[in-house]
Short mmCIF file of the C-alpha atoms (twelve columns), coordinates in Angstrom:
data_MODEL
# 
_entry.id   MODEL 
# 
loop_
_atom_site.group_PDB 
_atom_site.id 
_atom_site.type_symbol 
_atom_site.label_atom_id 
_atom_site.label_alt_id 
_atom_site.label_comp_id 
_atom_site.label_asym_id 
_atom_site.label_seq_id 
_atom_site.Cartn_x 
_atom_site.Cartn_y 
_atom_site.Cartn_z 
_atom_site.pdbx_PDB_model_num 
ATOM 1   C CA . MET A 1   5.811   -5.744 -3.280  1 
ATOM 2   C CA . LYS A 2   4.887   -6.410 0.321   1 
ATOM 3   C CA . ALA A 3   1.909   -4.414 1.532   1 
ATOM 4   C CA . MET A 4   2.817   -2.048 4.356   1 
ATOM 5   C CA . ARG A 5   0.208   -1.103 6.930   1 
ATOM 6   C CA . PHE A 6   1.376   1.905  8.911   1 
ATOM 7   C CA . SER A 7   0.314   1.335  12.477  1 
ATOM 8   C CA . ALA A 8   -0.438  3.649  15.377  1 
ATOM 9   C CA . PRO A 9   3.199   3.561  16.636  1 
ATOM 10  C CA . PHE A 10  4.428   5.030  13.317  1 
ATOM 11  C CA . PHE A 11  1.908   7.872  13.469  1 
ATOM 12  C CA . VAL A 12  2.412   8.492  17.169  1 
ATOM 13  C CA . GLY A 13  6.139   8.749  16.460  1 
ATOM 14  C CA . LEU A 14  5.449   11.554 13.997  1 
ATOM 15  C CA . LEU A 15  3.236   13.334 16.480  1 
ATOM 16  C CA . LEU A 16  5.614   12.903 19.398  1 
ATOM 17  C CA . LEU A 17  8.069   14.922 17.339  1 
ATOM 18  C CA . ALA A 18  5.428   17.630 17.092  1 
ATOM 19  C CA . ALA A 19  5.015   17.646 20.853  1 
ATOM 20  C CA . CYS A 20  8.762   17.834 21.469  1 
ATOM 21  C CA . ASN A 21  9.183   20.738 19.071  1 
ATOM 22  C CA . SER A 22  6.213   22.839 20.171  1 
ATOM 23  C CA . GLY A 23  7.593   24.399 23.339  1 
ATOM 24  C CA . GLY A 24  4.012   25.078 24.531  1 
ATOM 25  C CA . SER A 25  2.610   24.778 28.030  1 
ATOM 26  C CA . SER A 26  1.575   21.406 29.406  1 
ATOM 27  C CA . GLY A 27  -2.051  22.196 28.660  1 
ATOM 28  C CA . SER A 28  -1.502  23.250 25.057  1 
ATOM 29  C CA . PRO A 29  -3.043  21.144 22.268  1 
ATOM 30  C CA . ALA A 30  0.358   20.782 20.603  1 
ATOM 31  C CA . GLY A 31  1.611   18.978 23.675  1 
ATOM 32  C CA . SER A 32  -1.334  16.585 23.664  1 
ATOM 33  C CA . VAL A 33  -1.345  15.524 20.004  1 
ATOM 34  C CA . ALA A 34  0.319   12.174 20.671  1 
ATOM 35  C CA . GLU A 35  -2.013  11.490 23.608  1 
ATOM 36  C CA . SER A 36  -5.026  12.237 21.415  1 
ATOM 37  C CA . ALA A 37  -3.726  9.907  18.688  1 
ATOM 38  C CA . ALA A 38  -3.185  7.070  21.131  1 
ATOM 39  C CA . ALA A 39  -6.573  7.566  22.775  1 
ATOM 40  C CA . SER A 40  -8.445  7.360  19.467  1 
ATOM 41  C CA . ALA A 41  -6.347  4.705  17.711  1 
ATOM 42  C CA . GLY A 42  -9.314  2.361  17.653  1 
ATOM 43  C CA . ALA A 43  -11.887 4.874  16.441  1 
ATOM 44  C CA . SER A 44  -13.969 3.964  13.401  1 
ATOM 45  C CA . ALA A 45  -15.727 6.043  10.773  1 
ATOM 46  C CA . ALA A 46  -18.545 3.474  10.807  1 
ATOM 47  C CA . ALA A 47  -20.124 5.277  13.780  1 
ATOM 48  C CA . GLY A 48  -21.096 8.165  11.485  1 
ATOM 49  C CA . PRO A 49  -19.575 11.496 10.509  1 
ATOM 50  C CA . VAL A 50  -16.900 12.708 12.891  1 
ATOM 51  C CA . CYS A 51  -18.619 16.067 13.268  1 
ATOM 52  C CA . ASP A 52  -21.685 14.343 14.725  1 
ATOM 53  C CA . GLY A 53  -19.634 13.447 17.798  1 
ATOM 54  C CA . GLU A 54  -17.815 15.509 20.382  1 
ATOM 55  C CA . VAL A 55  -15.120 17.645 18.774  1 
ATOM 56  C CA . ASP A 56  -12.897 20.502 19.843  1 
ATOM 57  C CA . GLY A 57  -10.202 22.881 18.636  1 
ATOM 58  C CA . GLN A 58  -9.595  23.398 14.945  1 
ATOM 59  C CA . LEU A 59  -11.826 20.442 14.089  1 
ATOM 60  C CA . ALA A 60  -14.746 22.056 15.949  1 
ATOM 61  C CA . ARG A 61  -14.318 25.239 13.925  1 
ATOM 62  C CA . ILE A 62  -14.380 23.203 10.710  1 
ATOM 63  C CA . CYS A 63  -17.499 21.336 11.810  1 
ATOM 64  C CA . ASP A 64  -19.236 24.587 12.752  1 
ATOM 65  C CA . ALA A 65  -18.371 26.088 9.358   1 
ATOM 66  C CA . GLY A 66  -19.622 22.995 7.564   1 
ATOM 67  C CA . LYS A 67  -16.585 22.905 5.301   1 
ATOM 68  C CA . ILE A 68  -12.886 22.080 5.280   1 
ATOM 69  C CA . VAL A 69  -10.545 24.221 3.187   1 
ATOM 70  C CA . ALA A 70  -8.028  22.038 1.360   1 
ATOM 71  C CA . PHE A 71  -5.019  22.772 -0.843  1 
ATOM 72  C CA . THR A 72  -4.860  21.257 -4.292  1 
ATOM 73  C CA . ASP A 73  -2.657  21.731 -7.348  1 
ATOM 74  C CA . PRO A 74  -4.828  22.554 -10.385 1 
ATOM 75  C CA . ALA A 75  -2.168  21.255 -12.810 1 
ATOM 76  C CA . TYR A 76  -0.904  17.937 -11.464 1 
ATOM 77  C CA . PRO A 77  -2.783  15.185 -13.324 1 
ATOM 78  C CA . PRO A 78  -3.781  12.483 -12.625 1 
ATOM 79  C CA . GLN A 79  -3.575  13.473 -8.967  1 
ATOM 80  C CA . SER A 80  -5.391  16.780 -9.394  1 
ATOM 81  C CA . SER A 81  -6.452  19.018 -12.250 1 
ATOM 82  C CA . LEU A 82  -9.229  21.392 -13.216 1 
ATOM 83  C CA . ASN A 83  -11.591 19.892 -15.777 1 
ATOM 84  C CA . ALA A 84  -11.940 22.509 -18.517 1 
ATOM 85  C CA . THR A 85  -15.457 21.367 -19.364 1 
ATOM 86  C CA . THR A 86  -17.019 20.983 -15.918 1 
ATOM 87  C CA . GLN A 87  -14.780 23.552 -14.181 1 
ATOM 88  C CA . GLU A 88  -14.492 21.081 -11.312 1 
ATOM 89  C CA . TYR A 89  -11.372 19.525 -9.826  1 
ATOM 90  C CA . GLU A 90  -10.758 15.847 -10.456 1 
ATOM 91  C CA . GLY A 91  -8.097  13.241 -9.788  1 
ATOM 92  C CA . PHE A 92  -6.799  10.862 -7.163  1 
ATOM 93  C CA . ASP A 93  -5.994  13.555 -4.588  1 
ATOM 94  C CA . ILE A 94  -9.389  15.138 -5.204  1 
ATOM 95  C CA . ASP A 95  -11.197 11.842 -4.556  1 
ATOM 96  C CA . VAL A 96  -9.183  11.324 -1.364  1 
ATOM 97  C CA . THR A 97  -9.983  14.848 -0.174  1 
ATOM 98  C CA . ASN A 98  -13.688 14.434 -0.871  1 
ATOM 99  C CA . GLU A 99  -13.803 11.129 1.001   1 
ATOM 100 C CA . ILE A 100 -12.054 12.625 4.030   1 
ATOM 101 C CA . ALA A 101 -14.549 15.494 4.037   1 
ATOM 102 C CA . ALA A 102 -17.489 13.091 3.704   1 
ATOM 103 C CA . GLN A 103 -16.321 11.080 6.698   1 
ATOM 104 C CA . LEU A 104 -15.851 14.264 8.692   1 
ATOM 105 C CA . GLY A 105 -19.354 15.325 7.640   1 
ATOM 106 C CA . VAL A 106 -18.450 18.597 5.869   1 
ATOM 107 C CA . ASP A 107 -18.075 20.019 2.367   1 
ATOM 108 C CA . VAL A 108 -14.757 20.852 0.683   1 
ATOM 109 C CA . GLU A 109 -13.508 24.215 -0.488  1 
ATOM 110 C CA . PHE A 110 -10.410 23.815 -2.669  1 
ATOM 111 C CA . VAL A 111 -7.734  26.511 -2.768  1 
ATOM 112 C CA . THR A 112 -4.648  26.666 -4.970  1 
ATOM 113 C CA . PRO A 113 -1.726  28.482 -3.322  1 
ATOM 114 C CA . SER A 114 1.711   27.689 -4.699  1 
ATOM 115 C CA . PHE A 115 3.255   24.446 -3.461  1 
ATOM 116 C CA . ASP A 116 6.204   26.236 -1.868  1 
ATOM 117 C CA . LEU A 117 3.791   28.079 0.440   1 
ATOM 118 C CA . VAL A 118 2.263   24.774 1.519   1 
ATOM 119 C CA . VAL A 119 5.543   23.128 2.498   1 
ATOM 120 C CA . ALA A 120 6.771   26.331 4.181   1 
ATOM 121 C CA . GLY A 121 4.096   25.995 6.884   1 
ATOM 122 C CA . ASP A 122 2.601   28.906 8.832   1 
ATOM 123 C CA . TRP A 123 -0.591  28.884 6.771   1 
ATOM 124 C CA . SER A 124 -2.441  31.334 9.088   1 
ATOM 125 C CA . GLU A 125 -5.489  29.035 8.743   1 
ATOM 126 C CA . ARG A 126 -6.019  30.129 5.135   1 
ATOM 127 C CA . TRP A 127 -6.478  26.402 4.476   1 
ATOM 128 C CA . ASP A 128 -6.896  23.523 6.915   1 
ATOM 129 C CA . MET A 129 -5.099  20.616 5.265   1 
ATOM 130 C CA . ALA A 130 -3.218  19.657 2.150   1 
ATOM 131 C CA . VAL A 131 -4.055  16.454 0.302   1 
ATOM 132 C CA . GLY A 132 -1.666  17.441 -2.437  1 
ATOM 133 C CA . SER A 133 0.799   14.560 -2.820  1 
ATOM 134 C CA . VAL A 134 3.089   16.091 -0.199  1 
ATOM 135 C CA . THR A 135 6.095   13.866 0.446   1 
ATOM 136 C CA . ILE A 136 6.842   13.103 4.089   1 
ATOM 137 C CA . THR A 137 10.410  14.196 4.837   1 
ATOM 138 C CA . GLU A 138 12.272  14.692 8.086   1 
ATOM 139 C CA . ASP A 139 12.711  18.399 7.358   1 
ATOM 140 C CA . ARG A 140 9.039   18.942 6.604   1 
ATOM 141 C CA . LYS A 141 8.033   17.175 9.824   1 
ATOM 142 C CA . GLU A 142 9.630   20.069 11.688  1 
ATOM 143 C CA . ILE A 143 6.822   22.391 10.560  1 
ATOM 144 C CA . LEU A 144 4.037   20.091 9.352   1 
ATOM 145 C CA . ASP A 145 2.084   17.203 10.885  1 
ATOM 146 C CA . PHE A 146 1.455   14.212 8.592   1 
ATOM 147 C CA . THR A 147 -0.961  11.332 8.562   1 
ATOM 148 C CA . VAL A 148 0.203   7.857  7.702   1 
ATOM 149 C CA . PRO A 149 1.061   7.771  3.964   1 
ATOM 150 C CA . TYR A 150 -2.013  7.423  1.785   1 
ATOM 151 C CA . TYR A 151 0.051   6.342  -1.220  1 
ATOM 152 C CA . PHE A 152 3.592   6.052  -2.577  1 
ATOM 153 C CA . THR A 153 4.972   7.175  -5.912  1 
ATOM 154 C CA . PRO A 154 8.277   6.462  -7.645  1 
ATOM 155 C CA . ALA A 155 10.272  9.554  -8.639  1 
ATOM 156 C CA . GLN A 156 11.157  9.215  -12.312 1 
ATOM 157 C CA . MET A 157 13.712  10.911 -14.567 1 
ATOM 158 C CA . ALA A 158 12.741  11.689 -18.152 1 
ATOM 159 C CA . THR A 159 14.106  13.410 -21.226 1 
ATOM 160 C CA . PHE A 160 12.765  14.577 -24.586 1 
ATOM 161 C CA . GLU A 161 12.642  12.033 -27.399 1 
ATOM 162 C CA . ALA A 162 15.425  13.609 -29.484 1 
ATOM 163 C CA . SER A 163 17.917  13.549 -26.612 1 
ATOM 164 C CA . ASP A 164 20.944  11.219 -26.678 1 
ATOM 165 C CA . ILE A 165 20.514  10.438 -22.964 1 
ATOM 166 C CA . GLN A 166 19.926  6.735  -22.310 1 
ATOM 167 C CA . THR A 167 20.820  6.195  -18.627 1 
ATOM 168 C CA . ILE A 168 20.599  8.169  -15.404 1 
ATOM 169 C CA . ASP A 169 24.384  8.545  -15.395 1 
ATOM 170 C CA . ASP A 170 24.111  10.305 -18.761 1 
ATOM 171 C CA . PHE A 171 22.568  13.276 -16.920 1 
ATOM 172 C CA . ALA A 172 26.006  14.083 -15.423 1 
ATOM 173 C CA . GLY A 173 26.769  17.740 -16.051 1 
ATOM 174 C CA . LYS A 174 23.295  18.334 -17.512 1 
ATOM 175 C CA . THR A 175 20.330  20.348 -16.235 1 
ATOM 176 C CA . ALA A 176 17.032  18.874 -15.062 1 
ATOM 177 C CA . CYS A 177 13.755  20.752 -14.646 1 
ATOM 178 C CA . VAL A 178 11.760  20.222 -11.445 1 
ATOM 179 C CA . GLY A 179 8.850   21.825 -9.626  1 
ATOM 180 C CA . GLU A 180 9.605   24.478 -7.042  1 
ATOM 181 C CA . ALA A 181 10.158  23.335 -3.432  1 
ATOM 182 C CA . THR A 182 9.831   19.654 -4.405  1 
ATOM 183 C CA . THR A 183 11.697  16.595 -3.169  1 
ATOM 184 C CA . TYR A 184 13.101  16.312 -6.706  1 
ATOM 185 C CA . LEU A 185 14.911  19.614 -6.175  1 
ATOM 186 C CA . ASP A 186 16.053  18.417 -2.737  1 
ATOM 187 C CA . TRP A 187 17.501  15.271 -4.351  1 
ATOM 188 C CA . ILE A 188 19.521  17.225 -6.899  1 
ATOM 189 C CA . GLU A 189 20.830  19.586 -4.212  1 
ATOM 190 C CA . GLY A 190 21.667  16.760 -1.796  1 
ATOM 191 C CA . ASN A 191 19.085  17.852 0.772   1 
ATOM 192 C CA . LEU A 192 16.582  14.994 0.542   1 
ATOM 193 C CA . THR A 193 15.638  13.651 3.997   1 
ATOM 194 C CA . LEU A 194 13.141  10.829 3.459   1 
ATOM 195 C CA . PRO A 195 12.131  8.637  6.426   1 
ATOM 196 C CA . PRO A 196 13.639  5.116  6.559   1 
ATOM 197 C CA . GLU A 197 10.366  3.605  5.330   1 
ATOM 198 C CA . ALA A 198 10.985  5.177  1.908   1 
ATOM 199 C CA . GLY A 199 13.840  2.772  1.133   1 
ATOM 200 C CA . ASP A 200 16.916  3.318  -1.033  1 
ATOM 201 C CA . VAL A 201 17.687  6.570  -2.846  1 
ATOM 202 C CA . ALA A 202 19.727  6.680  -6.061  1 
ATOM 203 C CA . GLU A 203 22.944  8.688  -6.264  1 
ATOM 204 C CA . VAL A 204 22.735  12.040 -8.035  1 
ATOM 205 C CA . PRO A 205 24.647  12.119 -11.339 1 
ATOM 206 C CA . GLU A 206 27.824  14.145 -10.924 1 
ATOM 207 C CA . GLY A 207 27.354  17.808 -11.778 1 
ATOM 208 C CA . LEU A 208 23.599  17.564 -12.347 1 
ATOM 209 C CA . LYS A 209 22.082  21.055 -12.116 1 
ATOM 210 C CA . SER A 210 18.484  22.174 -11.675 1 
ATOM 211 C CA . THR A 211 16.087  24.706 -13.086 1 
ATOM 212 C CA . THR A 212 12.683  25.164 -11.479 1 
ATOM 213 C CA . LEU A 213 9.150   25.992 -12.588 1 
ATOM 214 C CA . PRO A 214 6.007   26.464 -10.451 1 
ATOM 215 C CA . THR A 215 4.729   22.909 -10.921 1 
ATOM 216 C CA . ASP A 216 6.097   19.693 -12.443 1 
ATOM 217 C CA . ILE A 217 4.102   19.528 -15.654 1 
ATOM 218 C CA . ASP A 218 5.344   23.010 -16.598 1 
ATOM 219 C CA . CYS A 219 8.668   21.366 -17.482 1 
ATOM 220 C CA . ALA A 220 7.045   19.137 -20.100 1 
ATOM 221 C CA . ASP A 221 4.986   22.078 -21.348 1 
ATOM 222 C CA . ASP A 222 8.150   24.134 -21.848 1 
ATOM 223 C CA . TRP A 223 9.693   21.314 -23.892 1 
ATOM 224 C CA . ALA A 224 6.532   21.210 -25.989 1 
ATOM 225 C CA . SER A 225 6.908   24.966 -26.561 1 
ATOM 226 C CA . GLY A 226 10.427  24.470 -27.909 1 
ATOM 227 C CA . ARG A 227 12.592  25.159 -24.847 1 
ATOM 228 C CA . THR A 228 15.812  23.091 -24.943 1 
ATOM 229 C CA . ASP A 229 18.077  24.547 -22.240 1 
ATOM 230 C CA . PHE A 230 17.440  21.548 -19.959 1 
ATOM 231 C CA . GLU A 231 17.649  17.883 -20.933 1 
ATOM 232 C CA . GLY A 232 16.076  16.260 -17.902 1 
ATOM 233 C CA . TRP A 233 12.764  16.323 -16.072 1 
ATOM 234 C CA . ILE A 234 12.025  14.723 -12.706 1 
ATOM 235 C CA . SER A 235 8.500   14.116 -11.451 1 
ATOM 236 C CA . SER A 236 6.246   11.408 -10.118 1 
ATOM 237 C CA . ILE A 237 6.191   8.444  -12.484 1 
ATOM 238 C CA . THR A 238 2.416   8.915  -12.679 1 
ATOM 239 C CA . THR A 239 2.864   12.456 -14.003 1 
ATOM 240 C CA . VAL A 240 5.578   11.422 -16.460 1 
ATOM 241 C CA . GLU A 241 3.526   8.519  -17.790 1 
ATOM 242 C CA . GLY A 242 0.463   10.754 -17.972 1 
ATOM 243 C CA . ALA A 243 2.408   13.216 -20.122 1 
ATOM 244 C CA . ILE A 244 3.543   10.394 -22.409 1 
ATOM 245 C CA . LYS A 245 -0.055  9.192  -22.662 1 
ATOM 246 C CA . ASP A 246 -1.059  12.743 -23.613 1 
ATOM 247 C CA . ASP A 247 1.425   12.630 -26.530 1 
ATOM 248 C CA . TYR A 248 4.201   14.752 -25.094 1 
ATOM 249 C CA . ALA A 249 7.401   13.872 -26.990 1 
ATOM 250 C CA . ILE A 250 9.249   12.545 -23.929 1 
ATOM 251 C CA . ARG A 251 10.488  9.215  -22.585 1 
ATOM 252 C CA . LYS A 252 11.439  7.762  -19.223 1 
ATOM 253 C CA . VAL A 253 15.108  7.191  -18.396 1 
ATOM 254 C CA . GLY A 254 16.208  4.405  -16.062 1 
ATOM 255 C CA . ASP A 255 14.561  3.042  -12.939 1 
ATOM 256 C CA . PRO A 256 12.892  5.289  -10.319 1 
ATOM 257 C CA . ILE A 257 15.434  7.256  -8.294  1 
ATOM 258 C CA . PHE A 258 13.478  6.983  -5.024  1 
ATOM 259 C CA . PHE A 259 10.025  6.210  -3.655  1 
ATOM 260 C CA . GLU A 260 8.004   8.957  -1.990  1 
ATOM 261 C CA . PRO A 261 5.697   8.331  0.980   1 
ATOM 262 C CA . LEU A 262 2.894   10.883 0.577   1 
ATOM 263 C CA . GLY A 263 0.704   12.055 3.442   1 
ATOM 264 C CA . VAL A 264 -2.058  14.486 4.276   1 
ATOM 265 C CA . CYS A 265 -0.420  17.407 6.073   1 
ATOM 266 C CA . PHE A 266 -1.386  20.083 8.571   1 
ATOM 267 C CA . ASP A 267 0.185   23.280 9.840   1 
ATOM 268 C CA . LYS A 268 1.956   22.902 13.184  1 
ATOM 269 C CA . ALA A 269 1.492   26.631 13.770  1 
ATOM 270 C CA . VAL A 270 -2.176  25.898 14.600  1 
ATOM 271 C CA . GLU A 271 -1.957  25.151 18.316  1 
ATOM 272 C CA . ASP A 272 -5.303  23.330 18.649  1 
ATOM 273 C CA . ARG A 273 -4.914  21.117 15.557  1 
ATOM 274 C CA . ALA A 274 -4.665  17.835 17.502  1 
ATOM 275 C CA . SER A 275 -8.259  16.696 17.074  1 
ATOM 276 C CA . LEU A 276 -8.206  17.368 13.323  1 
ATOM 277 C CA . VAL A 277 -4.907  15.569 12.749  1 
ATOM 278 C CA . THR A 278 -6.049  12.578 14.770  1 
ATOM 279 C CA . ALA A 279 -9.443  12.330 13.047  1 
ATOM 280 C CA . VAL A 280 -8.019  12.557 9.512   1 
ATOM 281 C CA . ASN A 281 -5.252  10.081 10.302  1 
ATOM 282 C CA . GLN A 282 -7.867  7.560  11.447  1 
ATOM 283 C CA . ILE A 283 -9.907  8.170  8.291   1 
ATOM 284 C CA . VAL A 284 -6.851  7.567  6.085   1 
ATOM 285 C CA . GLN A 285 -6.019  4.360  7.963   1 
ATOM 286 C CA . ASP A 286 -9.621  3.185  7.608   1 
ATOM 287 C CA . MET A 287 -9.464  3.919  3.872   1 
ATOM 288 C CA . HIS A 288 -6.399  1.681  3.667   1 
ATOM 289 C CA . ASP A 289 -8.069  -1.068 5.658   1 
ATOM 290 C CA . ASP A 290 -11.363 -1.165 3.733   1 
ATOM 291 C CA . GLY A 291 -9.803  -0.925 0.267   1 
ATOM 292 C CA . THR A 292 -11.097 2.567  -0.547  1 
ATOM 293 C CA . LEU A 293 -7.634  3.935  -1.300  1 
ATOM 294 C CA . THR A 294 -6.733  0.915  -3.429  1 
ATOM 295 C CA . ALA A 295 -9.881  1.389  -5.523  1 
ATOM 296 C CA . MET A 296 -9.136  5.094  -6.001  1 
ATOM 297 C CA . SER A 297 -5.537  4.359  -6.988  1 
ATOM 298 C CA . GLU A 298 -6.579  1.744  -9.527  1 
ATOM 299 C CA . LYS A 299 -9.156  4.170  -10.948 1 
ATOM 300 C CA . TRP A 300 -6.670  6.982  -11.558 1 
ATOM 301 C CA . PHE A 301 -3.398  5.103  -12.146 1 
ATOM 302 C CA . ASP A 302 -4.401  2.637  -14.859 1 
ATOM 303 C CA . GLY A 303 -5.209  -0.251 -12.546 1 
ATOM 304 C CA . ILE A 304 -2.065  0.126  -10.393 1 
ATOM 305 C CA . ASP A 305 -2.272  0.068  -6.599  1 
ATOM 306 C CA . LEU A 306 0.176   2.700  -5.357  1 
ATOM 307 C CA . THR A 307 -1.078  2.570  -1.777  1 
ATOM 308 C CA . THR A 308 1.527   -0.044 -0.791  1 
ATOM 309 C CA . HIS A 309 5.300   0.046  -0.984  1 
# 
């Protein structure tokens, strides 16, 4: 696959949408997000922690507190999970979050609200950012700001080993289990609005229905507990393959149905978020450029680089 480097124009395009939708006064931070992004497009983390420089707005509050509060899913391996022995979070998303915090110059406090609350926006500053494998969609950009994608994952259909299903078309008229408020649910319901960079999206099998659980892996857990009222499961291919590796009696069906561009996201309801969004976007781009994200991906995804599409 050809490596894709998302440049400043892509990010500024996302942030221009934020400015157009804000309706704030000309001096409001929401109206200056794109200007801030353009002004700092050449910034580098090599100069030292971001908080050691001049900061303002939401970023200044984070620097003063000495910590950034970040969403994570405690049951989404290998992206994020709580280690039962150490009682610490671990995974690809956790490593990315920790690196962002280190380059800002602050600690991380992880919180675990439900995913549907994250993508609904209006966080009331209960957390500052989400590095939780949140897919960038046109609908979500109405209420959330995104960085450039930090990685991409294929969305994969699966079934239990005893099922007769062999192809994606065989799911016609069946029921598939998906996590709540996910792009997998959007796909089944015909509401998926991925940006053009995501590429082609497979057609939904005719009559495919959905049932939802709080997070993706719950579907596989319910199969393991004997539930049989759904024959399909849709999740990230990394989660499906992780379940297979952990001896769940499931198998993949067909090719990926679409590719998800995943970004760090922020709440547009925070009017002075511009400096934070801009700083984290630059950090993510730097992590692409210096190979940090590739190394993290290969560590957690069995040697596979999912940071390009």
